[in-house]
C-alpha positions in Angstrom: 160.5 36.5 156.5 164.2 38.4 155.0 167.5 37.2 156.6 170.1 40.1 157.0 173.5 38.1 156.0 175.7 40.1 158.2 178.6 39.6 156.5 177.7 40.6 153.4 176.5 43.9 155.5 180.1 44.0 156.4 181.5 44.2 153.1 178.6 46.2 151.6 179.3 49.6 154.1 182.3 50.1 152.5 180.6 49.6 149.5 177.9 52.7 150.5 181.7 55.2 151.7 182.8 54.8 148.7 180.2 55.3 146.7 179.2 58.5 148.9 182.7 59.5 147.7 183.2 58.4 145.0 180.7 60.1 143.0 180.9 63.6 144.1 184.8 63.2 143.5 184.1 62.3 139.9 181.4 64.5 139.7 182.5 67.5 140.6 187.0 67.6 140.3 187.4 68.6 136.9 184.2 71.0 137.1 185.9 72.9 139.9 189.3 72.9 139.2 188.7 74.1 135.8 185.8 76.2 136.3 186.4 77.8 139.5 189.8 77.4 140.7 190.2 78.4 137.0 193.1 75.2 136.7 195.4 76.1 133.5 196.0 74.1 130.9 199.1 72.7 131.3 198.9 72.5 134.9 195.9 69.8 134.1 197.2 67.9 131.8 200.8 67.6 134.0 198.8 66.7 136.7 197.2 63.9 135.1 200.0 63.1 133.7 201.9 62.5 137.0 198.5 61.0 138.1 198.5 58.2 135.9 202.3 57.0 136.5 201.1 57.1 140.4 197.3 55.5 139.5 198.9 52.7 137.5 202.1 51.9 139.8 200.0 52.3 143.0 198.0 49.2 143.2 200.2 46.1 141.7 202.2 47.6 144.1 199.8 47.5 147.0 198.1 44.7 145.4 201.8 43.3 146.1 202.3 44.2 150.0 198.8 43.2 151.1 198.6 39.3 150.1 202.9 39.3 151.2 203.0 41.1 153.9 201.8 40.6 157.9 202.3 43.9 159.8 199.3 45.1 161.7 198.3 47.7 158.7 197.8 44.5 156.0 197.4 41.5 158.4 194.1 40.9 156.9 191.3 42.5 154.7 189.8 44.2 157.9 192.6 45.7 158.4 193.6 47.4 155.7 190.0 49.2 155.7 189.9 50.2 159.4 193.8 51.5 159.4 193.1 53.3 155.6 189.6 54.7 156.8 191.3 57.9 158.2 193.6 58.7 155.6 190.9 57.9 152.8 188.4 59.7 154.4 190.9 63.2 154.7 191.8 62.0 150.6 188.4 63.3 149.7 187.8 66.3 151.9 191.3 68.4 150.6 190.5 69.0 147.0 186.9 70.6 147.9 189.7 73.2 150.0 191.2 76.1 147.8 195.0 76.6 149.5 194.7 80.2 147.1 190.7 81.0 147.6 191.9 84.3 145.6 192.6 82.0 142.8 195.9 84.5 142.0 198.8 82.0 141.9 197.7 79.1 139.6 200.1 77.4 140.1 199.4 76.7 143.5 195.7 75.8 142.0 197.4 72.9 140.1 199.7 72.0 142.4 196.4 71.3 145.0 194.9 69.4 142.0 197.6 67.2 141.9 198.6 66.0 145.4 194.6 65.8 145.5 194.7 63.4 142.7 197.6 61.4 143.3 196.2 61.1 148.0 193.0 60.6 146.8 193.6 57.8 144.4 196.8 56.5 146.9 193.9 55.8 150.1 191.5 54.8 147.3 193.5 51.9 146.0 194.6 50.9 149.3 190.7 50.5 151.1 188.8 49.6 147.8 191.7 46.8 146.7 191.4 45.2 150.4 187.5 45.5 149.4 187.8 44.0 146.4 190.2 40.7 147.9 187.5 40.6 150.3 185.2 39.8 147.9 186.3 36.9 146.9 187.5 35.7 150.1 184.5 36.1 152.3 182.8 33.4 149.7 184.6 30.8 146.9 180.8 30.2 145.9 178.9 32.0 143.4 175.1 32.6 144.6 177.5 33.7 147.6 179.3 36.3 145.4 175.8 37.0 143.9 174.8 38.0 147.1 178.0 40.4 148.0 176.8 41.8 144.8 173.4 42.2 145.4 174.2 43.9 149.0 176.7 46.1 147.4 174.3 47.8 144.9 171.9 48.0 147.0 174.8 50.3 149.7 175.4 51.9 146.0 171.6 53.1 145.4 172.0 54.4 149.3 175.4 56.4 149.0 174.6 57.1 145.4 172.6 60.5 146.2 175.6 62.5 147.3 175.6 64.5 144.0 172.0 65.3 143.6 172.0 66.2 148.2 175.3 68.3 146.9 174.0 69.6 143.9 170.4 70.4 145.5 171.9 72.2 148.7 174.3 73.9 146.6 172.4 75.6 143.5 174.2 73.9 141.5 177.7 74.9 143.3 176.3 79.0 143.1 176.8 78.3 147.0 180.4 76.8 147.3 180.1 77.3 151.5 177.5 74.8 151.5 178.9 72.1 149.1 181.9 71.6 151.0 180.1 71.2 154.3 178.2 68.4 152.6 181.1 66.9 151.8 182.3 67.0 155.7 179.1 65.6 156.4 179.9 62.3 153.7 183.1 62.0 155.2 182.0 61.7 158.6 179.4 59.0 158.0 182.1 57.6 155.7 183.8 57.2 157.9 182.1 54.9 160.3 181.2 53.4 157.6 184.9 51.8 156.8 185.1 51.1 160.2 182.3 49.0 160.5 183.7 46.5 157.8 187.1 47.3 159.1 185.5 45.2 162.2 183.3 42.8 161.3 185.0 41.7 158.2 186.2 38.9 158.1 187.1 35.9 155.4 187.0 32.7 155.6 190.9 32.1 154.6 190.8 34.8 158.0 189.7 32.0 159.6 191.1 28.6 158.3 194.6 31.0 158.6 193.9 30.8 162.8 193.6 27.9 162.3 196.7 26.3 160.8 199.9 26.5 162.4 202.7 28.8 161.4 204.0 27.1 158.5 205.7 26.5 155.7 203.3 26.8 153.1 202.8 30.5 154.8 200.9 33.1 152.6 203.3 35.6 153.4 206.5 35.1 154.0 210.3 35.8 152.7 210.1 32.9 149.6 207.6 34.6 148.5 208.4 37.9 148.2 211.0 36.5 145.6 208.6 35.1 143.5 207.1 38.5 142.6 208.3 38.6 139.5 207.2 35.1 138.7 203.5 34.9 139.9 203.2 38.6 138.1 204.2 36.6 134.7 202.4 33.8 135.5 199.0 36.1 135.8 199.7 38.5 133.2 199.6 35.5 130.8 196.0 33.8 131.4 193.8 34.1 128.0 191.4 35.4 130.2 193.2 37.7 132.2 194.3 39.4 128.8 191.1 39.8 127.5 189.2 40.9 130.6 191.7 44.0 131.9 191.8 45.3 127.5 188.2 45.3 128.3 188.5 46.7 131.7 190.2 50.1 130.1 187.9 50.8 127.6 185.2 50.7 130.4 186.5 52.6 132.4 187.5 54.9 130.0 183.7 55.1 129.2 182.7 55.8 132.9 185.3 58.4 133.0 184.4 60.1 130.1 180.4 59.6 131.4 180.6 60.8 134.7 183.9 63.4 134.6 181.9 65.5 131.4 178.2 65.1 132.1 177.8 68.2 133.7 180.1 70.4 131.5 178.8 68.9 128.7 174.8 68.8 129.8 175.0 72.7 130.8 176.2 73.4 127.0 174.0 71.9 124.9 171.2 72.3 127.8 170.0 75.5 128.6 169.0 76.9 132.2 165.5 77.6 129.9 165.1 73.3 128.9 165.8 72.4 132.1 165.8 73.9 135.3 167.9 73.9 138.0 165.4 71.5 140.5 164.8 69.2 137.2 168.6 69.3 136.2 170.2 68.3 139.8 167.3 65.8 139.5 169.1 64.3 136.3 172.6 64.3 137.4 171.5 62.2 140.7 169.0 60.0 138.9 172.6 59.1 136.4 174.2 57.5 140.2 170.9 55.9 141.5 170.2 54.2 138.6 172.6 51.5 137.7 172.8 49.9 141.2 168.6 50.0 141.5 168.9 48.3 138.0 171.4 45.5 139.3 169.4 45.4 142.0 166.3 44.3 140.2 168.2 42.0 137.5 170.1 39.9 139.6 167.7 37.4 138.6 168.9 37.8 134.8 173.4 37.8 135.8 171.9 34.7 137.6 170.0 32.7 135.1 172.5 33.9 132.2 176.3 34.5 133.6 177.8 37.7 133.5 179.6 37.4 130.6 176.3 37.0 128.7 175.5 40.4 130.6 177.8 41.8 130.0 178.1 41.6 126.2 174.6 42.7 125.6 175.5 45.6 127.3 177.8 46.6 125.1 175.1 45.7 122.2 173.3 47.9 123.8 175.4 50.7 124.1 176.4 51.1 120.7 173.0 51.3 119.5 171.9 54.1 122.3 175.2 55.9 120.1 174.1 55.6 116.9 170.1 56.7 118.0 171.5 59.8 119.4 173.9 60.1 115.9 169.9 59.6 113.9 168.2 61.6 115.8 170.0 64.8 116.5 170.7 66.4 120.3 167.3 67.8 122.4 167.2 67.9 125.8 164.9 64.7 125.7 167.5 62.8 124.0 170.4 63.7 125.4 168.5 63.1 128.4 167.6 59.4 127.7 171.3 58.6 126.1 172.4 59.2 129.6 170.4 57.7 131.4 170.5 54.6 129.2 174.2 54.7 129.1 174.9 54.9 132.6 172.8 52.2 133.6 174.5 49.9 130.9 178.5 51.4 131.9 178.0 51.3 135.8 175.6 48.7 135.9 178.4 46.0 133.5 181.4 47.5 135.7 179.4 46.4 139.1 179.6 42.8 138.0 183.1 42.8 137.5 184.5 41.2 140.2 183.0 38.3 139.4 185.0 38.0 136.8 188.0 38.8 138.3 186.8 36.5 141.0 187.0 33.7 138.5 190.3 34.3 137.2 191.8 34.2 140.8 189.7 31.4 140.9 191.5 29.9 138.1 194.9 30.8 138.6 195.0 28.8 141.7 193.8 25.8 140.4 196.5 26.1 137.4 199.2 27.0 140.1 198.4 25.1 142.6 198.6 27.8 145.6 197.9 27.3 148.7 196.0 30.8 149.4 194.4 33.3 146.4 196.3 35.8 145.3 193.1 38.1 145.2 194.8 41.9 145.9 198.0 40.8 142.9 195.7 39.9 140.8 193.6 42.9 141.6 196.7 45.2 141.5 197.8 43.6 138.1 194.2 44.5 136.5 194.5 48.5 137.8 198.1 48.3 136.5 196.9 48.4 132.7 193.1 49.7 133.3 193.5 52.9 135.9 195.7 54.8 132.9 192.8 55.6 131.6 191.4 57.5 134.0 194.0 60.2 133.5 193.4 59.2 129.6 190.0 60.5 129.4 189.6 63.7 130.8 193.5 64.5 129.3 191.5 63.6 125.6 188.6 64.7 126.0 189.8 68.2 127.8 192.2 69.0 124.8 189.3 67.9 122.0 186.8 70.1 123.7 189.7 73.3 124.2 190.7 73.0 120.8 187.0 74.1 119.5 187.0 76.8 121.8 185.5 75.3 125.9 188.9 76.8 127.5 187.5 81.0 125.6 184.2 80.3 127.2 185.0 78.9 130.4 186.9 81.9 131.4 183.9 84.2 129.3 181.4 82.2 131.9 184.0 82.6 135.2 183.7 86.1 134.9 179.6 86.7 134.8 179.0 85.8 131.9 176.5 83.1 131.4 177.0 81.4 128.0 179.1 82.2 124.6 177.4 81.1 121.5 179.9 79.0 119.9 178.8 76.2 117.1 181.4 74.4 117.1 182.1 73.2 120.5 178.6 72.5 120.6 179.0 70.2 118.0 182.1 69.1 119.6 179.6 67.4 122.4 177.8 66.9 120.9 180.1 64.5 118.5 182.0 62.8 121.9 178.9 62.1 123.7 177.7 59.7 120.4 181.4 57.9 119.1 183.2 58.0 122.9 181.2 54.8 123.8 180.4 54.0 120.8 183.9 52.9 119.8 184.7 52.0 123.6 182.1 49.2 123.2 182.6 47.7 119.8 186.3 47.1 120.4 185.1 46.2 124.2 182.4 43.5 122.0 185.4 42.1 119.8 187.8 41.6 123.2 185.2 40.4 125.5 185.0 37.5 122.6 188.1 35.8 123.5 187.0 35.5 127.3 186.2 31.7 128.0 185.1 31.5 132.1 181.2 31.7 130.6 179.4 29.5 132.9 180.2 30.1 136.0 177.0 30.6 137.3 175.6 27.4 136.4 178.7 24.9 136.5 180.5 23.9 139.7 183.9 24.8 139.2 184.9 26.5 143.0 187.6 25.6 144.4 187.2 25.3 148.4 190.6 25.4 150.7 190.1 21.3 151.3 190.1 20.4 147.7 194.0 22.2 148.0 195.3 22.3 151.4 197.6 19.1 150.5 198.7 21.4 147.3 202.7 22.2 146.8 203.2 26.1 147.8 204.4 28.4 145.3 
């Protein structure tokens, strides 16, 4: 009889909530703001640039606050999730209710996009950064961390049906009010899930801290604040950290390109006659269901060969899949198969990245004899480098598509015409499909070869609290 690990459940409920909301947000916001709220390209790029700057800055800022301050909001990882949950849910709802329903003042829609992006990312970062640190600090054993990944992926699987749910009930956004009501329901379920983590997500570090007297080695004190620059430099000069964040930047770029433009590109290259509305909804939904399913079923492979080799193989599969689409050419079957393989590889590999960051955090603690792991700071510094990809991917892609006539086609379609023949735009979309993931995976394959923590799945490289209890505090 299977035993339920309730600590893992507490970790996974935040994954469930984040997957429900982020799947919808990433899949729809570009399509809705360009196609329904009619945001101009200038406003779109302005919003993305400001968002890119704030997106990069807030991660290390929140990481530093969560690691070095002790007021109630960030006293523990679970407190950060508990108190951040209501605003996180609210930030998810903001984008879907237009401030100017008539779309007569385009600047209002543009400003709403800017506000929605920054507000959502602020709360997403605050809550998910705490959850990432929760992953590292709940246990320092590789087998326990693999269990957290399995539970997290099961939660992702359960939460990944929201895109299909929204697509089906809104009839591909034809009934926008139904889509809005779906988002309200998703937000309520997410709030309950986040609160569960906030109440029950206790870590080993929390338990050990409760047993200690307030001492000169306190992880949250004034002497820690003075060392923020020194700690950051120590983190960013580690070879494995540099290799990881550069690889992760490319991964996030590919993920955002695939998520944000799947509906736009497929609606253009696959006509309604070739793929019915119901099958199209099922296809879009499968793009979010299959990756966590693959991770759950392939967990033994990761345990046996290690995340380093599994991630490396995913890059090779992506490259060959892109080349296969280039050779075969665009068709309904080839595009559907392409998207399924790419999504499984990119999102599946991405789900293993916490294992790598946790190993980097463990290595950092060992190298610099730290009293406590700087989990949030490492995750935040990683995001400082990688988060700009979230803005760069849609900016570059929209610019390329508009150069080939996408804006004109979009305006015609919004005026009641189903489509417009534009072979140049179709070819540009096809080329983006082929070469964007292919180039990114090729760069990743090269960078990943410099990463040296390759056998943590078979070697006991973890450090327990007892081993470092007598080390000096930094």
